[in-house]
C-alpha positions in Angstrom: 61.5 96.3 -26.7 59.0 94.7 -24.3 56.2 96.7 -22.7 54.8 94.0 -20.3 54.7 94.6 -16.7 55.0 91.7 -14.2 52.3 91.9 -11.6 49.4 93.7 -13.0 46.6 94.6 -10.9 43.3 93.6 -12.3 41.0 93.5 -9.2 39.0 96.2 -7.4 40.5 96.5 -3.7 39.1 99.1 -1.7 39.3 99.5 2.3 35.6 100.0 3.6 35.9 100.2 7.2 38.5 100.7 10.0 38.1 101.0 13.6 39.7 99.7 17.0 39.2 96.1 16.1 40.5 96.3 12.6 40.0 96.6 9.0 37.7 95.8 6.6 38.3 95.5 2.5 36.4 94.7 -0.2 37.7 92.6 -3.1 35.5 91.7 -5.9 32.1 91.9 -4.0 33.4 90.0 -1.3 34.3 91.7 2.3 37.4 90.3 4.4 37.9 91.5 7.9 41.8 92.0 9.1 41.5 91.6 13.1 44.2 94.0 14.6 45.0 91.0 17.4 46.2 88.8 14.6 47.9 91.6 12.7 49.3 93.7 14.9 51.4 95.5 12.3 48.8 97.7 11.5 48.5 99.0 15.4 51.0 101.6 15.2 50.4 102.5 11.2 49.1 106.0 10.0 45.5 105.8 8.1 47.7 106.9 5.2 50.1 103.9 5.2 46.9 101.5 5.8 45.4 102.9 2.6 48.3 102.1 0.6 47.0 98.6 0.0 47.8 96.6 -3.1 46.0 93.6 -4.1 47.7 91.1 -6.9 45.7 88.4 -9.0 47.5 85.5 -7.2 45.1 86.5 -4.0 47.8 88.4 -2.3 47.6 92.0 0.0 50.5 93.9 0.3 51.1 97.2 2.3 54.7 97.7 1.3 55.6 100.7 3.4 54.7 98.5 6.5 56.2 95.3 5.0 52.7 93.4 5.6 51.6 90.6 3.0 48.4 88.8 3.6 47.2 86.0 1.3 43.6 86.1 1.1 43.4 82.3 1.9 44.8 83.2 5.3 41.6 85.8 6.1 38.7 83.0 4.3 40.4 80.2 5.8 41.9 81.2 8.9 42.2 78.0 10.8 44.3 76.5 8.2 46.8 79.1 8.7 48.2 79.4 12.5 49.4 82.9 12.6 53.1 83.8 14.2 53.7 87.3 13.2 57.1 88.8 13.6 57.3 92.7 12.8 
C-alpha cells in the first residue's frame, strides 16, 4: 500500500490584501499583485472563493472553485506572458 500524495503543498501562501484594483498574495516572503483588469474572473467572485487559494511548488496558484490558475512567472514577468483571458 502506498501512502504518498501527489501535489503536496510545501510553501506558505497568504492573501495579504484586496481592494477594487486587485489582490496581493505573499509567497515565501515575496508579494505578488494580481490586478483585476488582467484577471477579470475575480471581479464577480466572493471573498470566500478568493481566499480558497492553493499554491503548488511548481509555481502554480489555483482557485479550484473559480477555475482560475496562474503561474507565478506570469505575475513576476508579465511582459513575457501576453494575457488572453477567457471565462
